[in-house]
C-alpha positions as CSV (number, residue, x, y, z in Angstrom):
1,M,35.8,76.1,7.0
2,T,34.8,72.8,8.5
3,P,31.4,72.5,10.2
4,P,31.5,72.4,14.0
5,E,31.4,69.0,15.4
6,S,28.3,68.2,17.3
7,T,28.6,67.0,20.9
8,P,27.6,63.3,21.0
9,H,24.7,62.5,23.2
10,L,26.0,60.5,26.1
11,E,23.8,57.9,27.7
12,P,24.3,57.2,31.4
13,A,26.0,54.0,32.1
14,P,23.4,51.3,32.9
15,A,24.7,51.1,36.5
16,A,24.2,54.8,37.0
17,A,20.7,54.7,35.5
18,D,19.7,51.9,37.8
19,E,21.2,53.5,40.9
20,P,18.0,55.3,42.1
21,S,16.0,52.1,41.5
22,R,18.5,50.0,43.5
23,Q,18.6,52.6,46.3
24,F,14.8,52.8,46.5
25,E,14.5,49.0,46.7
26,E,17.2,48.7,49.3
27,L,15.7,51.5,51.5
28,S,12.2,50.0,51.1
29,R,13.5,46.6,52.0
30,I,15.1,47.9,55.2
31,G,11.9,49.8,56.0
32,Q,9.9,46.6,55.5
33,Q,12.1,44.6,57.8
34,A,11.8,47.3,60.5
35,T,8.0,47.2,60.1
36,L,7.9,43.5,60.4
37,V,9.6,43.6,63.8
38,G,7.5,46.6,65.0
39,D,10.3,49.2,64.8
40,F,8.1,51.8,63.2
41,R,10.3,54.8,63.9
42,R,13.1,53.1,62.0
43,A,10.8,52.1,59.2
44,L,9.6,55.7,58.9
45,T,13.2,56.9,58.5
46,F,13.9,54.4,55.7
47,Y,10.6,54.9,54.0
48,R,11.2,58.7,54.0
49,R,14.6,58.1,52.4
50,A,13.1,55.9,49.8
51,H,10.5,58.6,49.1
52,D,13.2,61.2,48.6
53,V,15.1,58.9,46.2
54,A,11.9,58.4,44.2
55,V,11.1,62.1,44.1
56,L,14.7,62.9,42.9
57,A,14.3,60.2,40.2
58,D,10.9,61.6,39.2
59,D,9.5,58.1,39.4
60,P,5.7,58.4,40.1
61,E,5.2,54.7,40.7
62,R,7.9,54.5,43.4
63,I,6.7,57.8,44.8
64,D,3.3,56.3,45.3
65,R,4.8,53.1,46.8
66,A,6.9,55.2,49.3
67,H,3.8,57.3,50.1
68,L,1.8,54.2,50.8
69,N,4.5,52.8,53.1
70,L,4.9,56.1,54.9
71,S,1.2,56.3,55.4
72,M,0.8,52.8,56.8
73,V,3.7,53.3,59.2
74,R,2.2,56.6,60.4
75,V,-1.0,54.9,61.2
76,Q,1.0,52.3,63.3
77,L,2.8,55.2,65.1
78,G,-0.6,56.7,66.1
79,E,-0.3,59.5,63.5
80,R,-3.7,58.3,62.2
81,K,-4.9,61.6,60.7
82,L,-1.8,62.0,58.6
83,G,-1.6,58.3,57.7
84,E,-5.2,58.1,56.8
85,E,-5.0,61.2,54.6
86,G,-2.1,59.6,52.8
87,L,-4.0,56.4,52.2
88,R,-7.0,58.2,50.9
89,E,-4.7,60.1,48.5
90,I,-3.4,56.8,47.2
91,L,-6.9,55.6,46.6
92,L,-7.7,58.8,44.6
93,R,-4.5,58.9,42.6
94,S,-3.3,55.4,41.9
95,T,-4.7,53.1,39.2
96,E,-2.6,50.2,40.4
97,P,-4.8,47.5,42.0
98,T,-2.2,46.3,44.5
99,M,-1.6,49.9,45.7
100,R,-5.4,50.5,45.9
101,F,-6.0,47.3,47.8
102,S,-3.3,48.0,50.4
103,A,-4.5,51.6,50.9
104,A,-8.2,50.5,51.3
105,Y,-7.3,47.6,53.5
106,N,-5.1,49.7,55.8
107,L,-7.7,52.4,56.0
108,A,-10.4,49.9,56.9
109,S,-8.2,48.4,59.6
110,S,-7.3,51.8,61.1
111,L,-11.0,52.9,61.1
112,R,-12.1,49.6,62.7
113,K,-9.6,50.0,65.5
114,Q,-11.1,53.4,66.2
115,G,-14.6,52.0,66.4
116,R,-15.7,53.8,63.2
117,Y,-17.3,50.6,61.8
118,D,-19.5,52.1,59.0
119,R,-16.6,53.9,57.4
120,A,-14.3,50.9,58.0
121,M,-16.9,48.7,56.2
122,R,-16.9,51.0,53.2
123,F,-13.1,50.8,52.8
124,A,-13.2,47.0,53.5
125,R,-15.6,46.7,50.5
126,R,-13.2,48.7,48.3
127,A,-10.3,46.5,49.4
128,L,-12.4,43.4,48.5
129,E,-13.1,45.0,45.1
130,Q,-9.5,45.6,44.5
131,A,-8.6,42.1,45.6
132,G,-11.0,40.8,42.9
133,E,-9.0,42.7,40.3
134,L,-5.8,41.1,41.6
135,G,-7.2,37.6,40.9
């Protein structure tokens, strides 16, 4: 009796493995372009799609990036409470200085526009600290 053959472990093709990454970057790029021209509704749509791709790929770094982008656009759309909550979550969760800088900077900006200067100053200082880490 011959031993049963083991099923070989198949690695995904490199193109297939890179597909979520490519999709995320493309959706984020389109979202960024929409943001730059002030089309925040369109940006929100593409950032949501990028977030979904990152979640399906179980990619924590990209999930945080998408969450940051979504939060910043929500602030621009006047959804300040939801946007600011997302930015604070990034500050609590992320250890990446660029992410922390962007979250603190955008929180400070949003709070300043609302006339909440003491809180805005607190987050502006945090942004400055993170900027120092960036070099």
